[in-house]
SEGUNU-161804 format. One line per field, with one value per atom (N, C-alpha, C, O): residue number from 1; residue in one letter; chain; atom name; x, y, z. Coordinates in Angstrom, 3 decimals, padded with zeros to 6 digits. Atoms other than C-alpha are relative to their C-alpha. Example, Ala and Ser with C-alpha at 12.3 -4.5 7.8 and 13.67 -1.06 7.14 Angstrom:
BEGIN
k <- [1	1	1	1	2	2	2	2]
r <- [A	A	A	A	S	S	S	S]
c <- [A	A	A	A	A	A	A	A]
a <- [N	CA	C	O	N	CA	C	O]
xx <- [000.890	012.300	000.900	001.936	-000.820	013.670	-000.770	-000.261]
yy <- [-001.190	-004.500	001.200	001.181	-001.190	-001.060	001.090	002.198]
zz <- [000.000	007.800	000.000	000.665	-000.060	007.140	000.730	000.899]
REM end
This chain:
BEGIN
k <- [1	1	1	1	2	2	2	2	3	3	3	3	4	4	4	4	5	5	5	5	6	6	6	6	7	7	7	7	8	8	8	8	9	9	9	9	10	10	10	10	11	11	11	11	12	12	12	12	13	13	13	13	14	14	14	14	15	15	15	15	16	16	16	16	17	17	17	17	18	18	18	18	19	19	19	19	20	20	20	20	21	21	21	21	22	22	22	22	23	23	23	23	24	24	24	24	25	25	25	25	26	26	26	26	27	27	27	27	28	28	28	28	29	29	29	29	30	30	30	30	31	31	31	31	32	32	32	32	33	33	33	33	34	34	34	34	35	35	35	35	36	36	36	36	37	37	37	37	38	38	38	38	39	39	39	39	40	40	40	40	41	41	41	41	42	42	42	42	43	43	43	43	44	44	44	44	45	45	45	45	46	46	46	46	47	47	47	47	48	48	48	48	49	49	49	49	50	50	50	50	51	51	51	51	52	52	52	52	53	53	53	53	54	54	54	54	55	55	55	55	56	56	56	56	57	57	57	57	58	58	58	58	59	59	59	59	60	60	60	60	61	61	61	61	62	62	62	62	63	63	63	63	64	64	64	64	65	65	65	65	66	66	66	66	67	67	67	67	68	68	68	68	69	69	69	69	70	70	70	70	71	71	71	71	72	72	72	72	73	73	73	73	74	74	74	74	75	75	75	75	76	76	76	76	77	77	77	77	78	78	78	78	79	79	79	79	80	80	80	80	81	81	81	81	82	82	82	82	83	83	83	83	84	84	84	84	85	85	85	85	86	86	86	86	87	87	87	87	88	88	88	88	89	89	89	89	90	90	90	90	91	91	91	91	92	92	92	92	93	93	93	93	94	94	94	94	95	95	95	95	96	96	96	96	97	97	97	97	98	98	98	98	99	99	99	99	100	100	100	100	101	101	101	101	102	102	102	102	103	103	103	103	104	104	104	104	105	105	105	105	106	106	106	106	107	107	107	107	108	108	108	108	109	109	109	109	110	110	110	110	111	111	111	111	112	112	112	112	113	113	113	113	114	114	114	114	115	115	115	115	116	116	116	116	117	117	117	117]
r <- [X	X	X	X	X	X	X	X	X	X	X	X	X	X	X	X	X	X	X	X	X	X	X	X	X	X	X	X	X	X	X	X	X	X	X	X	X	X	X	X	X	X	X	X	X	X	X	X	X	X	X	X	X	X	X	X	X	X	X	X	X	X	X	X	X	X	X	X	X	X	X	X	X	X	X	X	X	X	X	X	X	X	X	X	X	X	X	X	X	X	X	X	X	X	X	X	X	X	X	X	X	X	X	X	X	X	X	X	X	X	X	X	X	X	X	X	X	X	X	X	X	X	X	X	X	X	X	X	X	X	X	X	X	X	X	X	X	X	X	X	X	X	X	X	X	X	X	X	X	X	X	X	X	X	X	X	X	X	X	X	X	X	X	X	X	X	X	X	X	X	X	X	X	X	X	X	X	X	X	X	X	X	X	X	X	X	X	X	X	X	X	X	X	X	X	X	X	X	X	X	X	X	X	X	X	X	X	X	X	X	X	X	X	X	X	X	X	X	X	X	X	X	X	X	X	X	X	X	X	X	X	X	X	X	X	X	X	X	X	X	X	X	X	X	X	X	X	X	X	X	X	X	X	X	X	X	X	X	X	X	X	X	X	X	X	X	X	X	X	X	X	X	X	X	X	X	X	X	X	X	X	X	X	X	X	X	X	X	X	X	X	X	X	X	X	X	X	X	X	X	X	X	X	X	X	X	X	X	X	X	X	X	X	X	X	X	X	X	X	X	X	X	X	X	X	X	X	X	X	X	X	X	X	X	X	X	X	X	X	X	X	X	X	X	X	X	X	X	X	X	X	X	X	X	X	X	X	X	X	X	X	X	X	X	X	X	X	X	X	X	X	X	X	X	X	X	X	X	X	X	X	X	X	X	X	X	X	X	X	X	X	X	X	X	X	X	X	X	X	X	X	X	X	X	X	X	X	X	X	X	X	X	X	X	X	X	X	X	X	X	X	X	X	X	X	X	X	X	X	X	X	X	X	X	X	X	X	X	X	X	X	X	X	X	X	X	X	X	X	X	X	X	X	X	X	X	X	X	X	X	X	X	X	X	X	X	X	X]
c <- [A	A	A	A	A	A	A	A	A	A	A	A	A	A	A	A	A	A	A	A	A	A	A	A	A	A	A	A	A	A	A	A	A	A	A	A	A	A	A	A	A	A	A	A	A	A	A	A	A	A	A	A	A	A	A	A	A	A	A	A	A	A	A	A	A	A	A	A	A	A	A	A	A	A	A	A	A	A	A	A	A	A	A	A	A	A	A	A	A	A	A	A	A	A	A	A	A	A	A	A	A	A	A	A	A	A	A	A	A	A	A	A	A	A	A	A	A	A	A	A	A	A	A	A	A	A	A	A	A	A	A	A	A	A	A	A	A	A	A	A	A	A	A	A	A	A	A	A	A	A	A	A	A	A	A	A	A	A	A	A	A	A	A	A	A	A	A	A	A	A	A	A	A	A	A	A	A	A	A	A	A	A	A	A	A	A	A	A	A	A	A	A	A	A	A	A	A	A	A	A	A	A	A	A	A	A	A	A	A	A	A	A	A	A	A	A	A	A	A	A	A	A	A	A	A	A	A	A	A	A	A	A	A	A	A	A	A	A	A	A	A	A	A	A	A	A	A	A	A	A	A	A	A	A	A	A	A	A	A	A	A	A	A	A	A	A	A	A	A	A	A	A	A	A	A	A	A	A	A	A	A	A	A	A	A	A	A	A	A	A	A	A	A	A	A	A	A	A	A	A	A	A	A	A	A	A	A	A	A	A	A	A	A	A	A	A	A	A	A	A	A	A	A	A	A	A	A	A	A	A	A	A	A	A	A	A	A	A	A	A	A	A	A	A	A	A	A	A	A	A	A	A	A	A	A	A	A	A	A	A	A	A	A	A	A	A	A	A	A	A	A	A	A	A	A	A	A	A	A	A	A	A	A	A	A	A	A	A	A	A	A	A	A	A	A	A	A	A	A	A	A	A	A	A	A	A	A	A	A	A	A	A	A	A	A	A	A	A	A	A	A	A	A	A	A	A	A	A	A	A	A	A	A	A	A	A	A	A	A	A	A	A	A	A	A	A	A	A	A	A	A	A	A	A	A	A	A	A	A	A	A	A	A	A	A	A	A	A]
a <- [N	CA	C	O	N	CA	C	O	N	CA	C	O	N	CA	C	O	N	CA	C	O	N	CA	C	O	N	CA	C	O	N	CA	C	O	N	CA	C	O	N	CA	C	O	N	CA	C	O	N	CA	C	O	N	CA	C	O	N	CA	C	O	N	CA	C	O	N	CA	C	O	N	CA	C	O	N	CA	C	O	N	CA	C	O	N	CA	C	O	N	CA	C	O	N	CA	C	O	N	CA	C	O	N	CA	C	O	N	CA	C	O	N	CA	C	O	N	CA	C	O	N	CA	C	O	N	CA	C	O	N	CA	C	O	N	CA	C	O	N	CA	C	O	N	CA	C	O	N	CA	C	O	N	CA	C	O	N	CA	C	O	N	CA	C	O	N	CA	C	O	N	CA	C	O	N	CA	C	O	N	CA	C	O	N	CA	C	O	N	CA	C	O	N	CA	C	O	N	CA	C	O	N	CA	C	O	N	CA	C	O	N	CA	C	O	N	CA	C	O	N	CA	C	O	N	CA	C	O	N	CA	C	O	N	CA	C	O	N	CA	C	O	N	CA	C	O	N	CA	C	O	N	CA	C	O	N	CA	C	O	N	CA	C	O	N	CA	C	O	N	CA	C	O	N	CA	C	O	N	CA	C	O	N	CA	C	O	N	CA	C	O	N	CA	C	O	N	CA	C	O	N	CA	C	O	N	CA	C	O	N	CA	C	O	N	CA	C	O	N	CA	C	O	N	CA	C	O	N	CA	C	O	N	CA	C	O	N	CA	C	O	N	CA	C	O	N	CA	C	O	N	CA	C	O	N	CA	C	O	N	CA	C	O	N	CA	C	O	N	CA	C	O	N	CA	C	O	N	CA	C	O	N	CA	C	O	N	CA	C	O	N	CA	C	O	N	CA	C	O	N	CA	C	O	N	CA	C	O	N	CA	C	O	N	CA	C	O	N	CA	C	O	N	CA	C	O	N	CA	C	O	N	CA	C	O	N	CA	C	O	N	CA	C	O	N	CA	C	O	N	CA	C	O	N	CA	C	O	N	CA	C	O	N	CA	C	O	N	CA	C	O	N	CA	C	O	N	CA	C	O	N	CA	C	O	N	CA	C	O	N	CA	C	O	N	CA	C	O	N	CA	C	O	N	CA	C	O	N	CA	C	O	N	CA	C	O	N	CA	C	O	N	CA	C	O]
xx <- [-000.264	004.077	000.795	000.689	-000.637	006.816	-000.874	-001.758	000.431	006.243	000.102	001.221	-000.723	006.135	000.813	000.608	-000.510	008.441	-000.439	000.252	001.167	006.322	001.104	000.857	-001.242	009.856	-000.071	000.159	-000.442	009.752	-000.708	-000.083	000.336	007.436	-001.137	-002.025	000.938	005.546	-001.365	-001.334	001.337	001.812	-000.489	-001.578	000.213	002.084	000.130	-000.540	-000.334	003.546	-001.837	-002.530	000.992	000.435	-001.245	-002.208	000.810	-001.671	000.224	-000.632	000.156	-000.140	000.126	-000.060	000.367	-000.161	-001.431	-001.808	001.831	-004.044	-000.165	-001.064	000.102	-003.959	000.241	-000.688	-000.837	-001.709	-001.402	-001.880	000.971	-004.467	-001.735	-002.650	000.791	-007.099	-000.038	-001.030	-000.227	-005.722	-000.026	-000.336	000.077	-005.163	-001.492	-001.819	000.931	-008.644	-000.761	-001.807	000.567	-009.620	000.561	-000.067	-000.824	-006.812	-000.028	000.248	-000.335	-006.691	-001.347	-001.092	001.331	-010.247	-000.218	-000.933	-000.424	-009.364	000.659	000.259	-001.280	-005.955	000.349	000.895	-000.477	-005.645	000.792	001.213	-000.518	-003.933	001.500	001.771	-001.614	000.062	000.728	000.180	-000.693	002.476	000.452	000.043	-000.319	003.845	-001.106	-000.886	000.314	001.079	000.413	000.061	-000.760	002.942	001.402	001.864	-000.956	005.677	-000.842	-000.370	000.381	003.505	-001.045	-001.363	000.406	001.628	001.211	001.135	-001.221	004.718	000.679	001.121	-000.212	005.752	-000.509	000.035	000.685	002.913	000.291	001.009	-000.020	002.853	001.323	001.235	-000.794	006.332	-000.077	000.496	-000.216	005.783	-001.145	-001.389	000.747	002.931	000.355	000.054	-000.572	004.735	000.978	000.868	-001.333	007.846	-000.892	-000.621	000.705	005.157	-000.562	-000.488	000.109	003.789	000.891	000.705	-000.960	006.756	000.457	000.684	-000.355	007.672	-001.119	-000.688	000.494	004.527	-000.100	-000.750	000.166	005.100	001.466	001.208	-001.028	008.876	-000.902	-000.831	000.267	006.706	-000.995	-001.135	000.805	004.381	000.415	-000.102	-000.990	007.091	001.372	002.207	-000.912	009.196	000.192	-000.743	-000.011	011.150	-000.139	000.177	000.137	010.485	-001.695	-002.105	001.361	006.685	-000.296	000.305	000.082	005.523	-000.660	-001.260	000.656	004.123	-001.441	-002.131	001.801	000.588	-000.390	-001.147	000.199	000.821	000.356	-000.495	-000.493	002.838	-001.036	-001.125	000.780	000.147	-001.466	-002.108	001.719	-003.358	000.861	000.371	-000.477	-001.161	000.121	-000.675	000.413	-000.770	-000.527	-000.284	001.446	-004.144	-000.568	-000.972	000.421	-005.283	000.274	-000.447	-000.360	-002.946	000.007	-000.728	-000.011	-002.215	-000.627	-000.479	000.866	-004.758	-000.928	-001.766	001.233	-007.382	-001.408	-002.401	001.418	-009.623	-000.314	000.477	000.567	-011.562	000.982	001.724	-000.506	-010.511	-000.964	-000.755	000.685	-013.291	000.561	001.158	-000.157	-012.346	001.748	002.109	-001.086	-008.882	000.038	000.792	000.288	-009.788	-000.641	-000.108	000.301	-011.857	000.862	000.703	-000.894	-009.199	001.610	002.498	-001.184	-006.313	-000.729	-000.135	000.401	-008.769	-000.241	-000.344	000.493	-009.670	001.646	001.724	-001.325	-005.537	000.754	001.524	-000.534	-004.797	-000.458	000.341	000.687	-007.525	000.808	001.162	-000.728	-005.812	001.085	001.488	-001.410	-002.395	-000.302	000.590	-000.111	-003.638	-000.862	-001.238	000.980	-005.845	001.433	001.510	-001.394	-002.194	000.561	000.587	-000.777	-000.398	-000.533	000.173	000.563	-003.132	000.462	000.988	000.149	-003.135	001.722	002.048	-001.575	001.115	000.070	000.559	-000.289	000.779	-000.533	-000.006	000.474	-001.229	000.419	000.338	-000.517	000.382	001.293	001.795	-000.901	003.478	-000.232	000.589	000.013	001.894	-000.656	-000.382	000.373	000.192	001.292	001.092	-001.380	003.891	000.502	000.729	-000.582	005.304	-000.905	-000.474	001.363	001.999	000.859	001.233	-000.064	003.092	001.171	001.352	-001.289	006.841	000.090	000.976	-000.592	006.362	-001.194	-000.849	000.522	003.641	001.065	001.388	-001.377	006.352	001.382	002.267]
yy <- [-000.358	-012.215	-000.661	-001.886	000.518	-012.431	-000.059	000.615	-000.069	-013.490	001.148	001.645	-001.225	-010.670	-000.544	-001.705	000.765	-011.171	-000.189	000.679	-000.093	-011.634	000.194	000.901	-000.358	-011.784	001.735	002.239	-001.309	-007.865	000.742	001.465	-000.088	-007.455	-000.700	-000.182	000.497	-010.128	-000.444	-000.780	-000.425	-010.208	001.155	001.263	-001.359	-006.623	-000.122	000.618	-000.126	-007.693	-000.562	000.122	000.615	-009.676	000.952	000.942	-002.040	-006.057	000.572	001.001	-000.622	-004.694	-000.529	000.309	000.752	-006.929	000.262	000.422	000.047	-006.735	001.555	001.841	-001.663	-002.625	-000.044	000.370	-000.152	-002.993	-000.450	000.315	000.344	-005.311	000.908	000.682	-000.568	-002.854	001.551	002.085	-000.973	000.209	000.273	001.299	000.070	-001.502	-000.012	000.573	000.317	-002.382	001.512	001.577	-001.143	001.211	001.044	002.035	-001.196	003.047	-000.884	-000.112	000.681	000.454	000.205	000.537	-000.434	000.989	001.319	001.527	-001.856	005.068	000.009	000.413	-000.399	004.871	-000.761	-000.419	000.694	001.826	-001.067	-000.621	000.468	-001.409	000.166	000.477	-000.399	-001.072	-000.793	-001.755	000.778	-002.466	-001.788	-002.859	000.668	-004.835	-000.147	000.595	-000.163	-005.555	-000.471	000.162	000.987	-008.030	001.054	000.948	-000.995	-005.331	001.009	000.979	-000.806	-002.574	-000.406	000.394	000.547	-004.782	-000.237	000.090	000.354	-005.737	001.356	001.452	-001.733	-002.018	000.242	000.195	-000.466	-000.783	-000.668	000.001	000.841	-003.253	000.037	000.113	-000.867	-002.429	001.256	001.679	-001.509	000.908	000.181	001.299	-000.220	000.389	-000.410	000.183	000.686	-002.106	001.235	001.556	-000.751	000.533	001.459	002.048	-000.967	003.286	-000.168	000.596	000.223	001.169	000.008	000.558	-000.229	000.764	001.441	001.759	-000.960	004.142	000.655	001.355	-000.115	004.700	-000.681	-000.415	000.806	002.207	000.777	001.379	-000.815	004.200	001.201	001.582	-001.391	007.412	-000.117	000.764	000.339	005.922	-000.150	000.127	000.597	004.556	000.947	000.674	-000.741	007.623	000.541	000.991	-000.129	008.210	001.631	001.863	-001.330	012.142	000.477	001.582	000.036	011.170	-000.428	-001.399	000.615	010.727	-001.163	-001.348	001.277	007.082	-000.287	-001.248	000.017	008.283	-000.057	-000.685	-000.566	009.686	-001.302	-001.929	001.504	006.519	-001.019	-001.679	000.969	004.360	000.670	000.039	-000.444	006.503	000.166	-000.712	-000.317	007.427	-001.397	-001.521	001.138	003.417	-000.711	-001.587	000.242	002.841	000.132	-000.677	-001.207	005.632	-000.913	-001.749	000.358	004.622	-001.557	-002.022	001.462	001.195	-001.072	-002.105	000.886	-000.442	000.355	-000.264	-000.140	001.389	000.689	001.028	-000.535	002.661	000.996	001.646	-001.691	005.817	000.656	000.127	-000.711	008.746	-000.023	000.555	-000.073	007.952	-001.228	-001.099	001.297	004.155	000.101	-000.726	-001.054	005.897	000.557	000.129	-000.658	007.828	-001.364	-001.772	000.945	005.141	-001.288	-001.816	001.179	002.225	000.914	000.195	-000.779	005.190	000.107	-000.347	-000.292	006.135	-001.153	-000.900	001.234	002.504	-000.263	-000.186	000.005	001.980	000.831	000.294	-000.439	004.791	-000.432	-000.876	000.479	003.886	-001.527	-001.660	001.230	000.193	000.011	-000.933	000.007	001.867	000.953	001.046	-000.632	003.904	-000.892	-000.288	000.870	001.167	-000.850	-001.427	000.868	-000.637	000.685	000.214	-000.779	002.053	000.113	-000.083	000.100	002.486	-001.355	-001.295	001.134	-001.168	-000.196	-000.791	000.271	-000.987	000.805	000.580	-001.318	002.081	-000.570	-000.321	000.341	000.423	-001.289	-001.447	000.736	-002.790	000.170	-000.672	-000.271	-000.793	000.880	001.132	-000.830	001.457	-001.265	-001.070	001.023	-001.851	-001.155	-002.058	000.472	-003.319	000.733	000.049	-001.512	000.125	-000.428	-001.153	000.751	-000.598	-001.475	-001.550	001.400	-004.285	000.296	-000.029	000.216	-003.783	001.344	001.319	-000.595	-000.712	-000.930	-000.917	000.787	-003.015	-000.712	-000.670	001.304	-005.467	000.572	-000.202]
zz <- [-001.098	-026.617	000.774	000.851	-000.541	-024.309	001.628	002.157	-001.679	-020.657	001.047	001.179	-000.685	-018.227	001.171	001.522	-001.093	-015.278	001.133	001.666	-001.131	-012.283	001.256	002.233	-001.466	-009.736	000.370	001.469	-000.112	-010.809	001.662	002.437	-001.025	-007.992	000.652	001.331	-000.724	-006.975	-000.553	-001.737	000.400	-007.393	-000.511	-001.073	000.491	-008.166	-001.212	-001.933	001.548	-011.579	-000.516	-001.270	000.706	-012.431	000.429	-000.337	000.109	-011.228	-000.905	-001.678	001.292	-013.565	-001.001	-001.883	001.114	-016.092	-000.642	-001.803	000.322	-015.860	000.114	-000.677	000.010	-015.272	-001.901	-002.595	000.999	-018.783	-001.284	-002.121	000.673	-020.485	000.152	-000.640	-000.015	-019.165	-000.600	-001.097	001.062	-020.678	-001.360	-001.965	001.456	-024.163	-000.219	-001.251	000.370	-024.002	000.023	-000.622	-000.081	-023.358	-001.059	-001.431	000.622	-025.526	-001.463	-002.382	001.255	-028.606	-000.977	-002.134	000.607	-029.967	-000.591	-001.571	000.002	-029.886	-001.019	-002.110	000.496	-031.069	-001.024	-002.073	001.536	-033.095	000.802	001.869	-000.562	-032.054	-000.517	-001.677	000.707	-032.345	-000.747	-001.286	001.251	-034.474	000.892	000.444	-001.126	-031.603	000.876	001.834	-001.288	-029.258	001.334	002.330	-000.924	-026.909	000.486	001.622	-000.487	-026.595	000.524	001.660	-000.394	-025.608	001.264	002.144	-001.055	-023.360	001.076	002.260	-001.302	-021.339	000.149	001.294	-000.208	-021.409	000.661	001.765	-000.469	-020.332	001.455	002.198	-000.852	-017.649	001.042	002.268	-000.845	-016.612	000.481	001.485	-000.907	-015.926	000.421	000.876	-001.493	-014.022	001.307	002.343	-001.166	-011.685	000.383	001.566	-000.613	-011.330	000.649	001.695	-000.688	-010.955	001.799	002.761	-001.416	-007.971	000.934	002.019	-001.131	-006.248	000.502	001.670	-000.442	-006.680	001.010	001.927	-001.145	-004.661	001.253	002.264	-002.169	-001.540	000.103	001.146	-000.383	-001.362	000.607	001.775	-000.669	-001.242	001.325	002.173	-001.336	001.403	001.233	002.315	-001.075	003.321	000.566	001.428	-000.263	003.162	001.389	002.051	-001.093	006.234	000.481	001.648	000.029	005.967	000.606	000.961	-000.355	006.852	001.479	001.939	-001.223	010.211	-000.084	-001.143	000.437	010.870	000.028	-000.312	000.616	010.960	-001.436	-002.177	001.818	007.672	-000.723	-001.355	000.725	006.320	-000.149	-001.184	-000.150	007.428	-000.674	-001.514	001.032	006.096	-001.109	-001.820	001.786	002.571	-000.324	-001.255	000.055	002.470	-000.339	-001.170	000.245	002.842	-000.853	-001.688	001.817	000.301	-000.740	-001.285	001.362	-001.833	-000.655	-001.526	-000.032	-001.976	000.118	-000.536	-000.077	-000.554	-000.020	000.635	000.793	-002.206	000.333	-000.311	-000.769	000.746	-000.314	-000.997	-000.067	000.789	001.283	002.110	-001.365	003.125	001.336	002.402	-001.164	005.256	000.145	001.214	-000.705	005.668	000.458	001.295	-000.330	006.140	001.503	002.378	-001.087	008.835	001.179	002.211	-001.155	010.609	000.437	001.538	-000.047	010.164	000.885	001.342	-000.697	011.827	001.161	002.139	-001.272	014.517	000.557	001.758	-000.173	015.065	000.497	001.723	-000.175	015.153	001.492	002.288	-000.759	017.449	001.061	001.886	-001.228	020.062	000.558	001.730	-000.510	020.212	000.622	001.301	000.064	020.514	001.693	002.537	-001.032	023.374	000.811	001.815	-000.952	025.090	000.249	001.334	000.008	024.664	001.238	002.375	-000.864	026.350	001.604	002.593	-001.364	029.311	000.922	002.034	-000.674	030.198	000.525	001.552	-000.499	030.256	001.499	002.606	-001.286	032.466	001.187	002.271	-000.949	034.505	000.969	002.187	-001.369	035.339	000.492	001.237	-000.701	036.000	001.081	001.963	-001.423	038.394	001.097	002.281	-000.838	040.078	000.418	001.230	-000.143	040.099	000.883	001.880	-000.810	041.947	001.338	002.234	-001.436	044.693	000.577	001.747	-000.847	045.388	-000.092	001.081	-000.605	045.488	001.391	002.244	-000.976	047.802	001.088	002.270	-001.353	050.013	000.850	002.037	-000.568	050.725	000.573	000.938]
REM end
């Protein structure tokens, strides 16, 4: 078996290779072991890594609004359930709101100080 090029996608290549072995465990008993098992594993892992890259680019597409990008990334790449994504996005939205409110309050207080002087 030839070594799989981990530089393809960092740790994602290792994940893709692990996925390929899982697919082999499921399909080889049913379909038989391929003539060149190492090539089969390498090809399957490379395809898995490419599929993951496609997902990354899909999740980060500029046509999507930022909150949709975050939710899609958490769901598809992070492995979170829809409920977990909803909680994470709600917490993110609350944090952004609190930050915006704090900035507005600081600006208002600065204006009041400027008017008082």
